[in-house]
Biopython code that builds the backbone (N, CA, C, O; Angstrom):
import numpy as np
from Bio.PDB.StructureBuilder import StructureBuilder

atoms = [
    (1, "MET", "N", (127.961, 36.911, 203.666)),
    (1, "MET", "CA", (128.519, 35.629, 204.053)),
    (1, "MET", "C", (129.091, 34.876, 202.861)),
    (1, "MET", "O", (130.190, 34.329, 202.949)),
    (2, "PHE", "N", (128.374, 34.839, 201.762)),
    (2, "PHE", "CA", (128.814, 34.067, 200.606)),
    (2, "PHE", "C", (129.484, 34.978, 199.595)),
    (2, "PHE", "O", (129.074, 35.048, 198.436)),
    (3, "GLN", "N", (130.507, 35.668, 200.037)),
    (3, "GLN", "CA", (131.230, 36.586, 199.174)),
    (3, "GLN", "C", (132.231, 35.814, 198.334)),
    (3, "GLN", "O", (132.464, 34.625, 198.548)),
    (4, "ALA", "N", (132.816, 36.514, 197.376)),
    (4, "ALA", "CA", (133.787, 35.886, 196.487)),
    (4, "ALA", "C", (135.008, 35.391, 197.258)),
    (4, "ALA", "O", (135.404, 35.970, 198.269)),
    (5, "ILE", "N", (135.586, 34.315, 196.759)),
    (5, "ILE", "CA", (136.797, 33.741, 197.330)),
    (5, "ILE", "C", (137.926, 34.009, 196.338)),
    (5, "ILE", "O", (137.725, 33.835, 195.137)),
    (6, "PRO", "N", (139.104, 34.427, 196.797)),
    (6, "PRO", "CA", (140.214, 34.665, 195.871)),
    (6, "PRO", "C", (140.584, 33.391, 195.095)),
    (6, "PRO", "O", (140.366, 32.282, 195.582)),
    (7, "SER", "N", (141.132, 33.552, 193.911)),
    (7, "SER", "CA", (141.555, 32.404, 193.104)),
    (7, "SER", "C", (142.531, 31.537, 193.885)),
    (7, "SER", "O", (143.360, 32.031, 194.649)),
    (8, "ALA", "N", (142.410, 30.228, 193.671)),
    (8, "ALA", "CA", (143.265, 29.289, 194.401)),
    (8, "ALA", "C", (143.432, 28.006, 193.599)),
    (8, "ALA", "O", (142.635, 27.708, 192.709)),
    (9, "ASP", "N", (144.480, 27.249, 193.925)),
    (9, "ASP", "CA", (144.683, 25.932, 193.319)),
    (9, "ASP", "C", (143.820, 24.881, 194.004)),
    (9, "ASP", "O", (143.421, 23.892, 193.390)),
    (10, "ALA", "N", (143.538, 25.107, 195.281)),
    (10, "ALA", "CA", (142.722, 24.172, 196.052)),
    (10, "ALA", "C", (142.000, 24.933, 197.157)),
    (10, "ALA", "O", (142.479, 25.953, 197.653)),
    (11, "VAL", "N", (140.838, 24.409, 197.526)),
    (11, "VAL", "CA", (140.059, 24.989, 198.615)),
    (11, "VAL", "C", (139.675, 23.840, 199.544)),
    (11, "VAL", "O", (139.225, 22.789, 199.087)),
    (12, "LEU", "N", (139.852, 24.043, 200.845)),
    (12, "LEU", "CA", (139.581, 23.012, 201.838)),
    (12, "LEU", "C", (138.424, 23.436, 202.735)),
    (12, "LEU", "O", (138.420, 24.532, 203.295)),
    (13, "LEU", "N", (137.448, 22.548, 202.858)),
    (13, "LEU", "CA", (136.341, 22.724, 203.802)),
    (13, "LEU", "C", (136.402, 21.558, 204.777)),
    (13, "LEU", "O", (136.298, 20.403, 204.365)),
    (14, "LYS", "N", (136.566, 21.839, 206.042)),
    (14, "LYS", "CA", (136.605, 20.779, 207.038)),
    (14, "LYS", "C", (135.497, 21.011, 208.053)),
    (14, "LYS", "O", (135.487, 22.023, 208.754)),
    (15, "TRP", "N", (134.570, 20.074, 208.127)),
    (15, "TRP", "CA", (133.450, 20.097, 209.059)),
    (15, "TRP", "C", (132.655, 21.394, 208.966)),
    (15, "TRP", "O", (132.397, 22.047, 209.977)),
    (16, "VAL", "N", (132.272, 21.758, 207.758)),
    (16, "VAL", "CA", (131.521, 22.990, 207.535)),
    (16, "VAL", "C", (130.132, 22.699, 206.979)),
    (16, "VAL", "O", (129.138, 23.184, 207.520)),
    (17, "LEU", "N", (130.050, 21.928, 205.925)),
    (17, "LEU", "CA", (128.793, 21.781, 205.188)),
    (17, "LEU", "C", (127.667, 21.150, 206.001)),
    (17, "LEU", "O", (126.502, 21.469, 205.763)),
    (18, "HIS", "N", (127.964, 20.284, 206.934)),
    (18, "HIS", "CA", (126.898, 19.618, 207.692)),
    (18, "HIS", "C", (126.091, 20.594, 208.555)),
    (18, "HIS", "O", (125.001, 20.252, 209.014)),
    (19, "ASP", "N", (126.609, 21.788, 208.776)),
    (19, "ASP", "CA", (125.903, 22.783, 209.588)),
    (19, "ASP", "C", (124.974, 23.686, 208.776)),
    (19, "ASP", "O", (124.272, 24.519, 209.349)),
    (20, "TRP", "N", (124.961, 23.531, 207.451)),
    (20, "TRP", "CA", (124.200, 24.427, 206.583)),
    (20, "TRP", "C", (123.066, 23.683, 205.884)),
    (20, "TRP", "O", (123.135, 22.473, 205.669)),
    (21, "ARG", "N", (122.027, 24.429, 205.536)),
    (21, "ARG", "CA", (120.942, 23.866, 204.737)),
    (21, "ARG", "C", (121.465, 23.549, 203.341)),
    (21, "ARG", "O", (122.482, 24.098, 202.918)),
    (22, "ASP", "N", (120.778, 22.669, 202.630)),
    (22, "ASP", "CA", (121.225, 22.253, 201.299)),
    (22, "ASP", "C", (121.411, 23.433, 200.355)),
    (22, "ASP", "O", (122.409, 23.496, 199.637)),
    (23, "LYS", "N", (120.465, 24.367, 200.345)),
    (23, "LYS", "CA", (120.577, 25.491, 199.401)),
    (23, "LYS", "C", (121.771, 26.386, 199.745)),
    (23, "LYS", "O", (122.384, 26.963, 198.847)),
    (24, "ASP", "N", (122.106, 26.508, 201.019)),
    (24, "ASP", "CA", (123.289, 27.275, 201.415)),
    (24, "ASP", "C", (124.575, 26.541, 201.022)),
    (24, "ASP", "O", (125.548, 27.169, 200.605)),
    (25, "CYS", "N", (124.575, 25.216, 201.155)),
    (25, "CYS", "CA", (125.737, 24.427, 200.731)),
    (25, "CYS", "C", (125.992, 24.600, 199.241)),
    (25, "CYS", "O", (127.141, 24.695, 198.809)),
    (26, "VAL", "N", (124.930, 24.641, 198.464)),
    (26, "VAL", "CA", (125.071, 24.845, 197.019)),
    (26, "VAL", "C", (125.732, 26.187, 196.745)),
    (26, "VAL", "O", (126.615, 26.275, 195.892)),
    (27, "GLN", "N", (125.323, 27.227, 197.450)),
    (27, "GLN", "CA", (125.924, 28.552, 197.264)),
    (27, "GLN", "C", (127.402, 28.557, 197.661)),
    (27, "GLN", "O", (128.229, 29.153, 196.970)),
    (28, "ILE", "N", (127.729, 27.904, 198.756)),
    (28, "ILE", "CA", (129.120, 27.814, 199.194)),
    (28, "ILE", "C", (129.958, 27.111, 198.129)),
    (28, "ILE", "O", (131.040, 27.578, 197.776)),
    (29, "LEU", "N", (129.459, 25.994, 197.623)),
    (29, "LEU", "CA", (130.208, 25.230, 196.627)),
    (29, "LEU", "C", (130.332, 25.976, 195.303)),
    (29, "LEU", "O", (131.338, 25.834, 194.608)),
    (30, "LYS", "N", (129.332, 26.762, 194.950)),
    (30, "LYS", "CA", (129.432, 27.586, 193.736)),
    (30, "LYS", "C", (130.550, 28.609, 193.872)),
    (30, "LYS", "O", (131.295, 28.846, 192.921)),
    (31, "ARG", "N", (130.672, 29.213, 195.039)),
    (31, "ARG", "CA", (131.758, 30.178, 195.277)),
    (31, "ARG", "C", (133.115, 29.478, 195.200)),
    (31, "ARG", "O", (134.075, 30.026, 194.659)),
    (32, "PHE", "N", (133.182, 28.282, 195.736)),
    (32, "PHE", "CA", (134.426, 27.519, 195.648)),
    (32, "PHE", "C", (134.782, 27.242, 194.200)),
    (32, "PHE", "O", (135.938, 27.372, 193.796)),
    (33, "ARG", "N", (133.787, 26.862, 193.432)),
    (33, "ARG", "CA", (134.035, 26.563, 192.016)),
    (33, "ARG", "C", (134.578, 27.789, 191.291)),
    (33, "ARG", "O", (135.501, 27.678, 190.484)),
    (34, "GLU", "N", (134.013, 28.942, 191.573)),
    (34, "GLU", "CA", (134.502, 30.178, 190.956)),
    (34, "GLU", "C", (135.972, 30.414, 191.304)),
    (34, "GLU", "O", (136.731, 30.924, 190.479)),
    (35, "ALA", "N", (136.370, 30.052, 192.502)),
    (35, "ALA", "CA", (137.739, 30.301, 192.961)),
    (35, "ALA", "C", (138.751, 29.337, 192.345)),
    (35, "ALA", "O", (139.909, 29.705, 192.152)),
    (36, "ILE", "N", (138.331, 28.104, 192.032)),
    (36, "ILE", "CA", (139.309, 27.104, 191.594)),
    (36, "ILE", "C", (139.272, 26.793, 190.107)),
    (36, "ILE", "O", (140.138, 26.065, 189.621)),
    (37, "VAL", "N", (138.305, 27.316, 189.368)),
    (37, "VAL", "CA", (138.214, 27.030, 187.939)),
    (37, "VAL", "C", (138.479, 28.304, 187.151)),
    (37, "VAL", "O", (137.843, 29.333, 187.381)),
    (38, "SER", "N", (139.417, 28.224, 186.226)),
    (38, "SER", "CA", (139.682, 29.336, 185.317)),
    (38, "SER", "C", (139.879, 28.761, 183.917)),
    (38, "SER", "O", (139.842, 27.543, 183.738)),
    (39, "LYS", "N", (140.088, 29.621, 182.930)),
    (39, "LYS", "CA", (140.275, 29.147, 181.559)),
    (39, "LYS", "C", (141.541, 28.304, 181.420)),
    (39, "LYS", "O", (141.574, 27.360, 180.630)),
    (40, "GLU", "N", (142.563, 28.634, 182.170)),
    (40, "GLU", "CA", (143.849, 27.961, 182.038)),
    (40, "GLU", "C", (143.971, 26.680, 182.857)),
    (40, "GLU", "O", (144.684, 25.757, 182.461)),
    (41, "LYS", "N", (143.289, 26.616, 183.984)),
    (41, "LYS", "CA", (143.510, 25.475, 184.878)),
    (41, "LYS", "C", (142.261, 25.147, 185.682)),
    (41, "LYS", "O", (141.298, 25.912, 185.726)),
    (42, "ARG", "N", (142.314, 23.993, 186.308)),
    (42, "ARG", "CA", (141.257, 23.563, 187.220)),
    (42, "ARG", "C", (141.891, 23.216, 188.556)),
    (42, "ARG", "O", (142.941, 22.576, 188.613)),
    (43, "GLY", "N", (141.247, 23.642, 189.618)),
    (43, "GLY", "CA", (141.750, 23.349, 190.950)),
    (43, "GLY", "C", (141.010, 22.189, 191.577)),
    (43, "GLY", "O", (140.276, 21.467, 190.903)),
    (44, "LYS", "N", (141.204, 22.017, 192.852)),
    (44, "LYS", "CA", (140.593, 20.921, 193.607)),
    (44, "LYS", "C", (139.797, 21.465, 194.780)),
    (44, "LYS", "O", (140.229, 22.395, 195.462)),
    (45, "ALA", "N", (138.637, 20.878, 195.005)),
    (45, "ALA", "CA", (137.850, 21.148, 196.205)),
    (45, "ALA", "C", (138.028, 19.940, 197.119)),
    (45, "ALA", "O", (137.730, 18.812, 196.728)),
    (46, "ILE", "N", (138.508, 20.175, 198.321)),
    (46, "ILE", "CA", (138.738, 19.108, 199.290)),
    (46, "ILE", "C", (137.722, 19.300, 200.410)),
    (46, "ILE", "O", (137.724, 20.321, 201.098)),
    (47, "ILE", "N", (136.857, 18.307, 200.583)),
    (47, "ILE", "CA", (135.779, 18.416, 201.570)),
    (47, "ILE", "C", (135.914, 17.276, 202.572)),
    (47, "ILE", "O", (135.907, 16.101, 202.207)),
    (48, "ILE", "N", (136.037, 17.648, 203.840)),
    (48, "ILE", "CA", (136.102, 16.677, 204.931)),
    (48, "ILE", "C", (134.885, 16.948, 205.809)),
    (48, "ILE", "O", (134.766, 18.012, 206.415)),
    (49, "ASP", "N", (133.994, 15.979, 205.868)),
    (49, "ASP", "CA", (132.770, 16.192, 206.634)),
    (49, "ASP", "C", (132.155, 14.852, 206.997)),
    (49, "ASP", "O", (132.593, 13.807, 206.515)),
    (50, "ILE", "N", (131.163, 14.886, 207.829)),
    (50, "ILE", "CA", (130.450, 13.689, 208.238)),
    (50, "ILE", "C", (129.220, 13.522, 207.341)),
    (50, "ILE", "O", (128.572, 14.497, 206.962)),
    (51, "VAL", "N", (128.919, 12.277, 207.017)),
    (51, "VAL", "CA", (127.706, 11.963, 206.268)),
    (51, "VAL", "C", (126.740, 11.337, 207.262)),
    (51, "VAL", "O", (127.032, 10.296, 207.850)),
    (52, "LEU", "N", (125.597, 11.972, 207.445)),
    (52, "LEU", "CA", (124.629, 11.508, 208.434)),
    (52, "LEU", "C", (123.606, 10.585, 207.803)),
    (52, "LEU", "O", (123.168, 10.811, 206.675)),
    (53, "ASP", "N", (123.230, 9.557, 208.521)),
    (53, "ASP", "CA", (122.188, 8.635, 208.091)),
    (53, "ASP", "C", (120.865, 9.142, 208.648)),
    (53, "ASP", "O", (120.679, 9.191, 209.864)),
    (54, "LEU", "N", (119.952, 9.514, 207.772)),
    (54, "LEU", "CA", (118.670, 10.061, 208.217)),
    (54, "LEU", "C", (117.782, 9.011, 208.874)),
    (54, "LEU", "O", (116.789, 9.358, 209.514)),
    (55, "ASN", "N", (118.123, 7.734, 208.726)),
    (55, "ASN", "CA", (117.326, 6.659, 209.316)),
    (55, "ASN", "C", (117.849, 6.226, 210.679)),
    (55, "ASN", "O", (117.455, 5.176, 211.185)),
    (56, "GLY", "N", (118.714, 7.003, 211.269)),
    (56, "GLY", "CA", (119.207, 6.688, 212.602)),
    (56, "GLY", "C", (120.642, 6.236, 212.634)),
    (56, "GLY", "O", (121.374, 6.600, 213.554)),
    (57, "GLY", "N", (121.076, 5.455, 211.664)),
    (57, "GLY", "CA", (122.468, 5.022, 211.605)),
    (57, "GLY", "C", (122.779, 3.909, 212.581)),
    (57, "GLY", "O", (121.907, 3.425, 213.303)),
    (58, "THR", "N", (124.036, 3.516, 212.586)),
    (58, "THR", "CA", (124.485, 2.468, 213.493)),
    (58, "THR", "C", (124.736, 3.065, 214.874)),
    (58, "THR", "O", (124.786, 4.283, 215.045)),
    (59, "HIS", "N", (124.888, 2.205, 215.823)),
    (59, "HIS", "CA", (125.173, 2.657, 217.192)),
    (59, "HIS", "C", (126.452, 3.486, 217.223)),
    (59, "HIS", "O", (126.519, 4.514, 217.897)),
    (60, "GLU", "N", (127.471, 3.028, 216.484)),
    (60, "GLU", "CA", (128.757, 3.730, 216.476)),
    (60, "GLU", "C", (128.636, 5.123, 215.861)),
    (60, "GLU", "O", (129.206, 6.080, 216.384)),
    (61, "SER", "N", (127.898, 5.245, 214.754)),
    (61, "SER", "CA", (127.785, 6.556, 214.106)),
    (61, "SER", "C", (126.991, 7.532, 214.967)),
    (61, "SER", "O", (127.312, 8.720, 215.011)),
    (62, "VAL", "N", (125.968, 7.049, 215.646)),
    (62, "VAL", "CA", (125.176, 7.906, 216.531)),
    (62, "VAL", "C", (126.029, 8.337, 217.724)),
    (62, "VAL", "O", (125.919, 9.469, 218.195)),
    (63, "GLU", "N", (126.870, 7.441, 218.203)),
    (63, "GLU", "CA", (127.736, 7.738, 219.341)),
    (63, "GLU", "C", (128.789, 8.794, 218.993)),
    (63, "GLU", "O", (129.142, 9.612, 219.842)),
    (64, "LEU", "N", (129.293, 8.787, 217.759)),
    (64, "LEU", "CA", (130.331, 9.729, 217.334)),
    (64, "LEU", "C", (129.780, 11.073, 216.867)),
    (64, "LEU", "O", (130.517, 12.059, 216.841)),
    (65, "GLN", "N", (128.519, 11.132, 216.505)),
    (65, "GLN", "CA", (127.936, 12.351, 215.936)),
    (65, "GLN", "C", (128.142, 13.601, 216.791)),
    (65, "GLN", "O", (128.440, 14.652, 216.224)),
    (66, "PRO", "N", (128.002, 13.556, 218.117)),
    (66, "PRO", "CA", (128.200, 14.782, 218.909)),
    (66, "PRO", "C", (129.590, 15.400, 218.765)),
    (66, "PRO", "O", (129.741, 16.611, 218.924)),
    (67, "PHE", "N", (130.597, 14.595, 218.469)),
    (67, "PHE", "CA", (131.951, 15.125, 218.310)),
    (67, "PHE", "C", (132.080, 16.010, 217.077)),
    (67, "PHE", "O", (132.964, 16.865, 217.022)),
    (68, "PHE", "N", (131.216, 15.817, 216.091)),
    (68, "PHE", "CA", (131.252, 16.628, 214.885)),
    (68, "PHE", "C", (130.459, 17.917, 215.047)),
    (68, "PHE", "O", (130.515, 18.785, 214.176)),
    (69, "ASP", "N", (129.734, 18.056, 216.125)),
    (69, "ASP", "CA", (128.931, 19.252, 216.376)),
    (69, "ASP", "C", (129.628, 20.232, 217.312)),
    (69, "ASP", "O", (129.007, 21.200, 217.749)),
    (70, "LEU", "N", (130.884, 20.012, 217.627)),
    (70, "LEU", "CA", (131.618, 20.908, 218.522)),
    (70, "LEU", "C", (131.994, 22.181, 217.825)),
    (70, "LEU", "O", (132.619, 23.054, 218.428)),
]
sb = StructureBuilder()
sb.init_structure("model")
sb.init_model(0)
sb.init_chain("A")
sb.init_seg("    ")
for serial, (resi, resn, name, xyz) in enumerate(atoms, 1):
    if name == "N":
        sb.init_residue(resn, " ", resi, " ")
    sb.init_atom(name, np.array(xyz, "f"), 0.0, 1.0, " ", f" {name:<3s}", serial, name[0])
structure = sb.get_structure()
């Protein structure tokens, strides 16, 4: 699952990390770093995801949360 990613100028993750345990997210991000960082240049990691409030959150955030689990 966490195999090497080809070199790139940028890597995009959209609604991925919230589904993984913290230690798995670290492994995913390490692979991304390997793909975008070289001696000559540095790339960009673009992450689009939801940030969950472990204390319950607001009514609006709780109401929208199921849409991110599709």
